[in-house]
C-alpha positions as CSV (number, residue, x, y, z in Angstrom):
1,M,129.4,105.5,88.2
2,N,131.9,105.4,86.1
3,G,133.2,102.8,82.6
4,N,135.2,100.9,85.7
5,E,133.9,97.5,85.8
6,G,132.6,96.3,89.3
7,S,132.6,100.3,90.4
8,K,130.4,102.3,92.3
9,D,128.3,105.8,92.3
10,E,128.7,107.6,95.3
11,T,125.3,109.4,94.9
12,S,123.7,106.1,94.5
13,R,123.6,104.1,98.1
14,A,121.5,101.5,99.4
15,W,119.4,102.8,102.4
16,S,121.4,102.8,105.7
17,G,118.3,101.4,107.4
18,D,117.6,98.6,104.6
19,A,119.4,95.6,106.4
20,P,116.8,92.9,107.1
21,V,117.1,91.5,110.8
22,L,115.6,88.0,110.4
23,A,116.2,85.6,107.6
24,I,114.0,82.6,106.7
25,V,116.3,79.9,105.8
26,G,116.4,75.8,105.1
27,A,116.3,73.2,102.4
28,P,114.0,73.4,99.6
29,N,110.2,72.9,99.8
30,V,110.1,73.2,103.8
31,G,107.3,75.8,103.6
32,K,110.0,78.9,104.3
33,S,108.0,81.3,101.9
34,R,104.8,80.2,103.4
35,L,106.1,81.5,106.5
36,F,107.4,84.5,105.1
37,N,104.0,85.3,103.7
38,R,102.4,84.5,107.2
39,L,105.0,86.9,108.8
40,T,104.9,89.9,106.8
41,G,101.8,89.4,104.8
42,G,103.4,88.9,101.7
43,R,103.1,87.2,98.9
44,S,105.7,85.6,97.8
45,I,105.1,82.6,95.0
46,V,104.0,79.1,96.6
47,H,104.3,76.2,95.0
48,D,105.1,72.6,95.5
49,R,107.8,72.3,93.5
50,P,111.4,72.4,95.2
51,G,113.3,76.1,94.1
52,V,110.8,78.2,93.3
53,T,112.0,81.6,95.1
54,T,115.9,82.3,93.9
55,D,116.0,86.1,95.4
56,R,115.8,87.0,98.4
57,I,112.9,88.9,99.4
58,E,112.1,90.9,101.8
59,G,109.2,92.3,103.8
60,W,108.0,94.1,107.4
61,C,107.0,92.3,110.1
62,D,104.6,94.4,113.0
63,W,104.4,92.4,115.9
64,M,103.1,93.4,119.7
65,G,104.0,97.2,118.9
66,R,107.2,96.1,117.3
67,R,108.8,96.0,114.0
68,F,111.8,94.2,112.2
69,K,112.1,93.0,108.5
70,V,112.0,89.5,107.5
71,G,114.2,87.9,104.8
72,D,113.0,84.8,102.3
73,T,115.8,82.9,101.1
74,G,116.1,80.2,98.5
75,G,116.3,76.5,99.8
76,L,120.1,75.8,100.1
77,I,121.4,72.6,98.5
78,P,125.6,72.4,99.8
79,G,127.3,70.6,96.9
80,E,125.1,71.6,93.4
81,T,127.4,73.5,90.7
82,G,124.9,74.6,88.1
83,E,124.9,78.1,87.2
84,L,121.2,79.3,88.6
85,T,122.0,76.9,91.9
86,Q,124.9,78.8,92.8
87,G,123.6,81.7,92.3
88,V,120.6,81.3,94.5
89,Q,123.3,79.7,97.4
90,S,125.5,83.3,97.0
91,Q,122.0,85.0,97.8
92,V,121.2,82.5,100.6
93,L,124.7,83.1,102.2
94,K,124.3,86.9,102.1
95,G,120.9,86.8,103.8
96,V,122.8,84.7,106.4
97,E,125.2,87.4,106.7
98,R,123.0,90.2,107.2
99,A,120.2,88.5,109.5
100,R,120.8,89.1,113.2
101,L,118.6,85.8,113.8
102,L,118.1,82.6,111.7
103,L,114.8,80.9,111.4
104,F,116.1,77.0,110.7
105,V,112.8,75.7,108.9
106,V,112.8,71.9,108.7
107,D,109.6,69.7,107.1
108,G,108.3,68.5,110.1
109,R,105.9,65.8,107.7
110,L,108.9,64.3,106.2
111,G,111.2,64.1,109.1
112,M,115.3,65.0,109.4
113,T,116.9,64.4,106.5
114,S,120.6,64.3,105.4
115,L,120.1,67.5,103.9
116,D,119.3,69.0,107.1
117,Q,122.3,68.1,108.9
118,I,124.0,69.9,106.2
119,V,122.5,73.3,106.3
120,A,122.4,72.9,109.8
121,S,126.2,72.5,110.2
122,I,126.6,75.5,107.6
123,L,124.4,77.8,109.9
124,R,126.1,76.9,113.1
125,R,129.8,78.1,111.1
126,S,128.0,81.5,111.0
127,G,127.9,82.6,114.2
128,K,124.2,83.8,114.3
129,E,121.0,83.3,116.5
130,I,119.4,80.2,115.4
131,L,115.9,79.2,115.9
132,L,115.0,76.2,114.9
133,V,111.1,75.7,112.9
134,V,109.8,72.9,112.4
135,N,106.8,73.3,110.2
136,K,104.0,71.6,108.9
137,V,103.2,70.1,111.9
138,D,98.9,70.1,111.1
139,A,97.5,69.0,113.9
140,E,97.3,68.6,117.7
141,G,99.3,65.4,118.6
142,Q,101.9,65.9,115.8
143,E,104.1,67.3,118.4
144,G,106.2,64.2,118.8
145,R,107.7,65.1,115.3
146,V,109.6,67.6,116.8
147,S,111.8,65.2,119.0
148,E,114.1,63.9,116.1
149,F,115.0,67.1,115.4
150,Y,116.9,67.6,118.5
151,S,119.8,65.8,117.3
152,L,120.8,68.9,115.4
153,G,122.0,70.5,117.9
154,F,119.6,73.5,118.8
155,P,117.5,74.5,121.9
156,E,113.9,74.5,122.0
157,P,111.8,73.7,118.7
158,V,109.1,75.8,117.6
159,A,106.8,73.8,116.1
160,I,104.4,75.5,114.2
161,S,101.9,74.9,110.6
162,A,102.9,77.9,108.2
163,E,99.9,77.0,106.1
164,E,97.6,76.8,108.6
165,G,98.4,79.5,111.0
166,R,99.3,77.0,114.2
167,G,102.5,78.2,116.6
168,I,102.7,81.5,115.0
169,G,102.0,83.5,118.2
170,T,104.5,81.1,119.9
171,L,106.8,81.6,117.2
172,L,106.8,85.4,117.5
173,E,107.3,85.3,121.4
174,R,110.6,83.2,120.7
175,I,111.7,86.0,117.7
176,G,110.6,88.4,120.1
177,R,113.0,87.6,123.4
178,L,115.8,86.8,120.5
179,L,116.0,89.9,119.0
180,P,116.9,93.0,121.1
181,A,114.0,95.9,120.9
182,A,116.3,98.1,120.3
183,E,117.7,96.2,116.9
184,S,113.9,95.2,116.1
185,D,112.0,98.8,116.7
186,I,112.3,101.0,113.6
187,A,112.1,105.2,113.8
188,P,108.9,106.2,113.1
189,A,110.8,108.7,110.4
190,A,112.7,105.7,108.7
191,V,109.2,104.6,108.3
192,A,107.6,108.0,106.7
193,N,110.9,108.0,104.2
194,E,110.4,104.9,102.8
195,A,106.7,105.1,102.9
196,G,107.3,108.5,100.6
197,A,109.8,106.6,98.3
198,I,109.6,106.8,94.1
199,R,108.2,103.5,93.2
200,L,110.2,101.9,90.3
201,A,109.5,99.4,88.6
202,V,112.4,97.6,86.2
203,V,110.9,95.5,83.2
204,G,111.8,93.8,80.4
205,R,111.5,90.2,78.5
206,P,114.0,87.7,79.5
207,N,117.4,87.5,79.9
208,V,118.0,91.4,78.8
209,G,119.6,92.3,81.8
210,K,117.3,93.7,83.9
211,S,118.7,91.2,87.7
212,T,122.3,92.9,86.6
213,L,120.8,96.6,85.9
214,F,118.9,96.2,89.2
215,N,122.1,95.0,91.3
216,R,124.3,97.6,89.8
217,I,122.1,100.5,90.8
218,C,121.0,99.5,94.5
219,G,124.7,98.4,95.1
220,E,124.9,95.1,96.0
221,E,123.6,91.6,94.5
222,R,120.5,91.4,95.7
223,A,119.0,89.5,92.6
224,V,120.2,86.3,90.8
225,V,122.0,86.8,87.7
226,S,121.7,83.8,85.4
227,S,121.6,82.7,81.6
228,T,118.8,80.5,82.4
229,P,115.7,82.8,81.4
230,G,113.3,83.1,84.0
231,T,115.4,83.2,86.8
232,T,113.6,86.3,88.6
233,R,110.1,85.4,89.6
234,D,108.6,87.4,92.9
235,P,109.7,90.8,92.4
236,V,112.9,91.9,94.2
237,Q,112.6,95.2,96.1
238,S,115.6,97.2,97.2
239,G,115.6,101.1,98.4
240,F,118.7,103.5,97.2
241,L,119.2,107.0,97.5
242,H,119.8,109.6,94.4
243,A,120.6,113.6,94.6
244,G,118.3,113.2,97.7
245,R,115.3,111.3,96.6
246,R,114.3,107.9,97.3
247,Y,113.5,105.0,95.5
248,E,112.4,101.9,96.2
249,M,113.2,99.6,93.4
250,L,111.6,96.6,91.9
251,D,113.2,93.9,89.8
252,T,110.4,91.9,88.3
253,A,110.1,88.4,86.3
254,G,110.9,88.5,82.6
255,L,107.8,89.2,80.4
256,R,106.3,86.5,77.6
257,R,103.1,86.3,75.9
258,K,101.2,83.5,78.3
259,A,100.8,81.7,75.3
260,S,104.8,80.6,75.5
261,V,104.4,79.9,79.2
262,R,100.8,77.7,79.3
263,G,101.2,75.3,81.8
264,E,103.7,76.7,83.8
265,E,102.6,78.2,87.0
266,V,105.2,79.6,88.6
267,E,105.8,81.6,85.3
268,L,102.8,82.7,84.8
269,E,102.3,84.3,88.5
270,G,105.7,85.5,87.9
271,I,104.7,87.5,84.8
272,K,101.1,88.7,86.8
273,R,102.9,90.0,89.5
274,A,105.4,92.1,86.9
275,L,102.7,93.8,85.2
276,S,101.3,94.5,88.3
277,A,104.4,95.8,89.9
278,M,104.7,98.3,86.6
279,K,101.1,99.7,86.5
280,G,101.7,100.4,90.4
281,A,105.1,101.8,89.8
282,D,105.8,106.1,89.8
283,L,108.4,105.2,87.2
284,V,109.3,102.3,85.0
285,L,112.6,101.3,83.0
286,V,112.2,99.4,80.2
287,V,115.3,97.4,79.4
288,L,116.3,96.0,76.2
289,D,118.8,93.9,74.3
290,A,121.3,96.2,72.3
291,G,122.1,93.0,70.4
292,E,118.6,91.9,69.9
293,P,117.0,94.9,70.1
294,A,112.9,96.0,69.8
295,T,111.6,92.2,69.3
296,H,108.2,91.6,68.8
297,Q,108.0,90.9,72.5
298,D,110.2,94.4,73.6
299,L,107.5,96.4,71.5
300,A,104.6,94.7,73.7
301,V,106.4,95.2,77.3
302,V,107.0,99.5,75.9
303,G,103.3,99.4,74.5
304,A,102.2,98.0,78.2
305,C,103.4,101.2,79.7
306,A,102.0,103.4,77.4
307,Q,98.9,101.9,77.7
308,A,99.3,102.4,81.5
309,R,100.3,105.5,81.1
310,R,103.4,105.2,83.2
311,P,106.5,107.6,82.8
312,T,108.9,105.3,81.0
313,L,112.5,105.3,80.5
314,A,113.9,103.0,77.7
315,V,117.4,101.4,78.2
316,L,119.2,99.8,75.5
317,N,121.7,97.3,77.7
318,K,124.7,95.5,76.8
319,I,125.9,98.3,74.7
320,D,129.5,97.0,75.0
321,T,129.2,94.3,72.8
322,I,128.3,96.6,70.1
323,E,130.6,98.4,68.0
324,P,130.8,101.9,69.2
325,A,130.4,103.8,65.3
326,S,127.1,101.4,64.9
327,I,125.3,102.7,68.2
328,E,124.0,105.4,66.4
329,N,122.3,104.2,63.6
330,L,121.1,101.1,66.3
331,L,119.3,104.0,68.5
332,R,117.8,105.2,65.1
333,S,116.6,101.6,64.4
334,V,115.0,101.4,67.7
335,R,113.7,104.6,67.8
336,A,111.4,103.5,64.5
337,K,110.4,100.3,65.8
338,L,109.1,102.0,68.9
339,H,107.4,104.9,66.8
340,F,103.7,104.4,69.1
341,S,105.8,105.8,71.5
342,T,108.4,108.7,70.5
343,D,108.6,110.7,73.7
344,I,109.9,108.0,75.7
345,P,113.5,109.1,76.3
346,M,116.1,106.0,75.6
347,L,119.9,105.9,76.5
348,T,122.2,103.0,76.4
349,V,124.3,101.8,79.0
350,S,126.0,98.4,80.0
351,A,124.9,97.2,83.5
352,R,128.0,94.6,83.5
353,R,130.2,97.3,83.2
354,G,128.8,100.2,84.7
355,S,129.1,102.8,82.2
356,G,125.6,104.9,81.1
357,V,124.4,103.8,84.9
358,G,125.8,107.4,86.2
359,Q,123.4,108.9,83.3
360,L,120.6,106.8,83.9
361,L,120.6,107.8,87.4
362,E,120.6,111.6,86.2
363,M,117.7,110.8,83.7
364,L,115.6,109.5,87.0
365,D,116.4,112.3,88.7
366,R,115.0,114.8,85.8
367,L,112.1,112.5,85.3
368,A,111.1,112.6,88.4
369,E,111.3,116.1,89.0
370,E,108.9,116.7,86.2
371,C,106.3,113.8,87.5
372,S,106.6,115.7,90.6
373,R,106.4,119.1,89.6
374,K,103.5,121.4,90.4
375,V,102.3,123.9,87.9
376,P,100.3,127.3,88.7
377,T,97.3,127.6,87.5
378,P,97.7,131.0,85.7
379,V,100.4,129.5,83.8
380,L,97.9,126.3,83.0
381,N,95.6,128.5,81.6
382,A,98.1,130.7,79.7
383,A,99.3,127.9,77.8
384,L,96.2,126.6,77.2
385,E,94.9,130.0,75.8
386,E,98.1,129.9,73.6
387,A,97.5,126.5,72.2
388,V,93.5,127.6,71.6
389,R,95.0,130.4,69.9
390,R,97.0,128.6,67.3
391,R,94.3,125.7,66.5
392,S,90.7,125.8,67.4
393,P,88.6,123.0,68.2
394,S,86.1,121.7,66.1
395,G,82.7,119.9,66.3
396,R,80.3,118.2,63.9
397,D,76.9,119.5,65.7
398,R,78.4,121.6,69.0
399,I,82.0,123.7,69.0
400,P,83.8,122.8,72.1
401,R,84.5,125.5,74.2
402,L,88.0,125.1,76.0
403,Y,87.4,127.5,79.6
404,Y,90.1,126.2,81.6
405,M,92.2,124.0,83.4
406,T,93.9,122.5,86.6
407,Q,96.5,120.6,87.6
408,T,95.1,117.3,89.4
409,G,98.3,114.7,90.4
410,G,101.7,113.7,89.5
411,F,103.5,110.3,88.1
412,P,102.4,111.3,85.4
413,P,101.4,114.8,85.5
414,S,97.4,115.1,85.5
415,F,95.6,118.3,84.5
416,V,91.7,118.5,84.0
417,V,90.4,120.5,81.3
418,F,86.9,122.3,81.6
419,T,84.7,122.4,78.8
420,N,81.3,123.2,77.6
421,G,80.7,119.3,77.3
422,A,81.2,119.2,73.1
423,R,83.2,116.3,72.1
424,I,86.8,116.6,71.6
425,D,88.1,114.5,68.9
426,T,91.3,112.7,69.1
427,S,93.5,114.1,66.9
428,Y,92.8,117.8,69.0
429,R,93.6,116.0,72.7
430,R,96.9,114.9,71.2
431,Y,97.2,118.3,69.7
432,L,96.7,120.0,72.9
433,A,99.3,117.2,74.8
434,R,101.7,118.3,72.6
435,E,101.1,122.0,72.9
436,L,101.3,121.7,76.6
437,K,104.0,119.3,76.8
438,L,106.3,122.4,75.0
439,A,104.6,125.0,76.7
440,L,105.1,123.8,80.2
441,G,108.5,122.6,79.8
442,F,107.6,118.5,80.2
443,T,110.2,117.0,77.9
444,L,110.5,113.7,79.6
445,T,106.9,112.8,80.9
446,P,103.5,112.3,79.1
447,L,100.8,114.5,80.7
448,A,97.3,112.6,81.3
449,L,94.3,115.1,80.2
450,K,91.1,114.4,81.3
451,F,88.4,116.9,79.8
452,R,85.2,117.5,82.1
453,E,82.2,119.6,81.6
454,S,82.1,123.0,83.4
455,S,79.2,123.9,85.8
């Protein structure tokens, strides 16, 4: 990407097979996320409070040998003018535009509302195939609740209970008839490519620009961007291709101390899922705000990545708000505060304008290359021998002997050093990791070293 606002890097693009074919839409609190979870086996946050889902969440549904993509969307509230609400509505309409089939969900318990009628007219104008789904029909004999929804003008509504699973088989049969097999089935090669992608988590405290950076990298507005903290709740996923590598990127909820969000069930669940996404990722982007860098919460986020031994890039965002002459001093100041993670690479970007994002993608590619590198055993043992020659380990009761080492994995590169079983102190472990990084050419990623007694 270049520095022009709204520009898009041609080397980074969304996957061609990434578009959803089925979107779940409707008014707030009708059970869209429960239905999404039921169809995909996903874990969209479900809560009685309206407006919990803000972004477009996507997942796969496998049924009778067929596979199609399902998108969960926020509740449509036409006419609302709030910044966050308008952002949610924009994401819903994008989901509608990309979908082949719309599942229009209404609340059978509540009955038809004026909002259902307004949403129905909006969906009809889309020209898409629409299947009306009457949710919360929880027991036999309640199917009569469906009759009043016929006035919306959609044929053969399906009565279901997403919470209890009633009617889901019938719903899937109707979906199967409405979605042509050529569009809902996905080639095995495409599935394999997705499974082999590098998992990239975008984390940070609220309002540092994570969703703006996420949208900029994946090349489309998938995540809602708002000045309201806590906009992102469920991790939002999107795939992109860069320099021949496939990435699955996750935008996550802003991380705050649990004490700050006590009693906020939805935000607490979002934070829990963000931490889980970070720990399960291959690579992590920690986003900091250049206007307020390295706060206590920033240090906690970076520390969590270091503790989980995740290969990490620190991204100083909103650099367009800083005077160019002050940038070097700013970087030195942030580096000093991150003294416990001095080996984490850091760069500056403006996600809003696009400047520096090209360099970020190049750095990601270098980090991915290092993490997937396989080092020949003779090279490892030569580096180990040289490190021991420079400085031998010491011990109180028994002197440690380091015999040989082997690589056991990547993300981060992981090695086992075989010893005589004597205890190796922390300072020598750090020394050895530092020497091996230099000798083996790992400049961006941490190394994971384990010690095992040789038989």
